[in-house]
VOGU-3710 file (C-alpha; in Angstrom, 3 decimals, decimal comma):
1> maafrecrfl> 213,184/191,754/143,816  212,715/194,390/146,558  215,834/196,457/147,380  217,334/196,298/150,897  220,522/197,448/152,690  222,887/194,840/153,925  224,025/195,915/157,300  226,008/194,686/160,321  226,448/195,452/163,974  228,572/194,215/166,741
11> sqdgrslyyr> 227,012/192,383/169,584  227,963/193,201/173,156  230,228/190,270/173,177  231,860/191,079/169,840  230,002/188,954/167,339  229,326/190,397/163,923  225,562/190,158/163,261  223,868/190,625/160,005  220,479/192,325/159,154  218,503/193,477/156,191
21> dygdplaatp> 217,117/196,983/156,306  214,137/197,660/153,981  212,248/200,909/153,264  212,624/204,379/154,393  214,076/204,839/157,936  212,283/208,069/158,180  208,894/206,786/157,102  205,958/208,197/159,214  204,429/204,843/159,697  205,524/202,564/162,547
31> pvlclpgltr> 208,481/200,252/161,644  208,303/196,435/161,513  210,884/194,093/163,202  210,781/190,636/161,762  212,062/187,910/163,970  212,532/184,452/162,184  212,166/181,032/163,514  214,655/178,950/165,477  216,913/177,992/162,613  215,687/180,505/160,080
41> nskdfhtlag> 217,015/183,961/158,920  216,222/187,206/157,279  215,495/185,594/153,828  212,226/184,198/155,122  210,753/187,710/155,244  211,962/189,020/151,888  208,609/189,001/150,114  206,704/190,445/153,099  209,423/193,114/153,838  209,459/194,136/150,213
51> rlaasrrvvc> 205,689/194,626/150,203  205,644/196,587/153,430  208,770/198,665/152,522  206,566/200,754/150,204  205,312/202,602/153,343  207,491/201,675/156,283  210,783/200,559/157,478  211,275/196,804/157,971  214,243/195,306/159,721  215,026/191,510/159,424
61> pdyrgrgrsd> 218,071/190,158/161,385  220,008/186,877/161,203  220,511/185,627/164,704  223,941/184,669/165,708  224,775/181,281/164,351  222,393/181,674/161,452  222,582/182,944/157,794  225,231/185,549/157,505  225,795/186,357/161,151  228,982/185,082/163,072
71> ydrdprnyhp> 228,813/181,546/164,579  229,492/181,555/168,219  232,626/179,736/169,533  230,600/178,796/172,773  227,238/177,038/171,960  226,053/178,122/175,436  225,618/181,643/173,734  222,740/180,303/171,658  220,521/180,489/174,770  217,285/182,550/174,106
81> avhlndtrhl> 218,439/185,107/176,714  221,467/185,940/174,499  219,322/186,188/171,402  216,995/188,461/173,337  219,827/190,743/174,323  221,231/190,753/170,693  217,712/191,814/169,556  217,507/194,559/172,074  220,977/195,804/171,018  219,919/195,708/167,326
91> mtvtglhdpv> 216,887/197,965/168,104  219,174/200,417/169,809  221,859/200,418/167,048  219,295/200,921/164,327  217,199/203,458/166,195  214,144/201,328/165,807  211,624/202,936/167,947  208,028/201,677/168,706  208,045/198,740/166,153  205,466/196,234/165,414
101> vvgtsfggfl> 207,264/192,947/166,107  206,537/189,975/163,779  207,712/186,886/165,400  207,772/183,457/163,571  207,833/180,396/165,881  210,885/181,071/168,070  210,840/184,686/167,031  207,462/184,806/168,614  209,043/183,842/172,046  211,610/186,508/171,526
111> aiglaiivps> 208,727/189,092/170,919  207,289/188,001/174,314  210,745/188,474/175,824  210,932/191,934/174,447  207,518/192,767/175,909  208,998/191,860/179,167  212,322/193,650/179,269  211,547/196,635/177,113  207,716/197,043/177,225  207,904/200,872/176,366
121> slravvlndv> 209,783/200,048/173,134  207,123/198,074/171,320  203,814/199,080/169,614  202,218/195,754/168,789  203,065/192,018/168,207  202,243/189,523/165,468  202,701/185,830/166,408  203,252/183,535/163,437  202,214/179,990/164,397  203,373/180,142/167,866
131> gpkvsdtgmr> 201,891/180,250/171,308  202,770/179,460/174,937  202,303/175,780/174,498  204,253/173,995/171,613  202,732/170,568/170,856  204,875/167,618/171,670  204,699/166,352/168,085  205,873/169,623/166,728  208,743/169,860/169,218  209,885/166,374/168,416
141> rimdyigkdn> 209,984/167,071/164,684  211,942/170,281/165,108  214,481/168,758/167,542  215,064/165,786/165,221  216,411/167,875/162,487  218,143/170,957/163,964  221,010/169,334/165,597  222,613/167,473/162,742  223,588/168,733/159,196  221,640/167,352/156,153
151> pqtdwdaaid> 223,659/167,933/153,100  221,885/167,881/149,735  223,410/167,575/146,198  221,461/170,244/144,530  218,535/172,565/144,860  215,874/169,963/143,427  217,106/167,549/146,125  216,818/170,317/148,759  213,216/171,020/147,739  212,352/167,391/148,061
161> elqrmfptms> 213,917/167,106/151,457  212,205/170,291/152,554  208,879/168,728/151,770  209,858/165,598/153,787  210,779/167,850/156,714  207,721/170,038/156,406  205,045/167,560/154,818  202,298/170,301/154,991  204,456/172,548/152,522  203,707/170,033/149,757
171> gqsrsvllee> 200,779/172,294/148,302  203,227/175,227/147,719  204,317/176,129/144,301  207,908/175,087/143,157  209,011/178,658/143,201  207,870/179,122/146,867  209,557/175,906/147,794  212,901/176,929/146,100  212,717/180,222/148,060  212,201/178,284/151,366
181> aratwreged> 215,073/175,915/150,434  217,467/178,769/149,756  216,639/180,091/153,361  217,361/176,578/154,695  220,515/175,473/153,032  223,708/177,246/151,913  226,338/176,317/149,262  229,422/174,900/150,893  233,046/174,780/149,730  232,579/171,001/148,956
191> grlhfdwdtr> 229,810/171,767/146,412  227,018/170,475/148,395  224,337/172,254/150,234  224,448/172,527/154,067  222,026/173,733/156,645  222,386/177,535/157,055  222,743/177,434/160,795  225,124/176,225/163,536  223,732/172,833/164,500  225,264/173,193/167,972
201> lveavtraqg> 222,447/175,517/168,881  220,299/172,395/169,711  222,454/172,228/172,879  221,275/175,579/174,230  217,632/174,929/173,146  217,561/171,750/175,057  218,885/173,287/178,212  216,524/176,226/177,886  213,354/174,062/177,867  211,095/174,267/180,874
211> endpwvlfra> 213,019/177,235/182,452  209,897/179,431/182,651  206,100/179,136/182,707  205,280/180,265/179,068  201,695/181,165/180,094  203,027/183,575/182,695  205,324/185,130/180,144  202,427/185,402/177,642  200,783/187,814/180,091  203,345/190,400/179,185
221> lrqfpvlalr> 201,530/190,858/175,798  198,316/191,865/177,442  199,275/195,624/177,054  199,826/195,308/173,322  197,500/194,567/170,442  198,353/191,123/169,102  197,558/189,387/165,797  197,901/185,604/166,314  198,218/183,644/163,152  197,868/179,776/162,853
231> galsdvlsae> 198,092/177,288/160,084  195,242/174,930/160,224  197,548/171,876/159,806  200,126/173,179/162,266  201,794/170,524/164,575  203,125/173,380/166,700  200,227/175,616/167,554  196,964/173,779/168,280  193,545/175,192/167,909  192,938/174,800/171,633
241> tldrmagahp> 195,983/176,744/172,479  194,956/179,647/170,075  191,549/179,673/171,687  193,069/179,792/175,141  195,357/182,749/173,907  192,355/184,642/172,745  190,562/184,112/176,009  193,619/185,323/178,011  194,165/188,436/175,994  191,755/191,496/175,737
251> dltavtvpgr> 193,056/192,529/172,324  194,094/189,477/170,303  192,891/188,920/166,864  193,149/185,163/165,908  193,352/184,012/162,205  193,668/180,406/161,081  194,745/179,742/157,502  193,305/176,663/155,934  195,455/174,101/154,226  198,737/175,390/155,733
261> ghpltmnepe> 201,100/174,144/158,387  204,005/175,457/160,492  205,129/177,984/159,832  203,125/180,289/157,586  205,092/182,153/154,920  203,314/185,385/155,843  202,403/185,813/152,205  199,262/183,830/152,137  196,200/185,868/151,029  194,501/185,381/154,356
271> vtealdafla> 197,635/186,635/156,140  198,151/189,645/154,044  194,545/190,822/154,568  194,641/190,278/158,310  198,116/191,788/158,709  197,314/194,816/156,578  194,150/195,516/158,578  196,136/195,068/161,905  198,925/197,415/160,769  196,327/199,983/159,694
281> rv> 194,969/200,276/163,336  198,004/199,922/165,514
//
């Protein structure tokens, strides 16, 4: 298991937020900031961060209301704009300068937001199975499960439920599925496993839908090299949307991983090869 430092910082409104810090903070290579999906947390990036930490610093946060970060008393503070401000504050607190931002799903939208509000602070962006248009099928599936707890009796049951929630993960090994399950559920005081996020976040997500034109926001990435990754079986990022992204961006590398859905683990051989080549040139 790769070593990491467990750290916390206070948000501007006083929430205690957790992050993992891998690698040498003084490494000469550009650091990497890993932003997880909507309900996810820093655990999702452990294998990737451990591999990259041999040569660079990697910072992986838990958003407020997820993982080991404080839950918010007011669910309105799960609005994307608040997460964006938390992320900007994290970069300031950690002295994270000129990072490559890796954004999975919702984290990809935050990466775009950073490109808008602090463009001089970024080096490049990696989008993990996310684009300006989220398919209706994928959005319905996500909204169906994020707003209500789904307790499980043990980790075997959690793995089975994970495969029901994400059918395209069925081809993964049992060890990978267990790792994903441990980043999805946490052990509760009642002895059962509960979702590792505040289910009230669905309220803010629902309110935020349609607030901005995502294709207009996507233009903010034109000044940065972008690696766009897609699972061929994804129900979130379509092949058509990825093609449109490539046509709208002068320096976008598009990679589709066969046999995988949403999201990619970032540890697939095709992703490792593409990511290493991308990091070597940015």
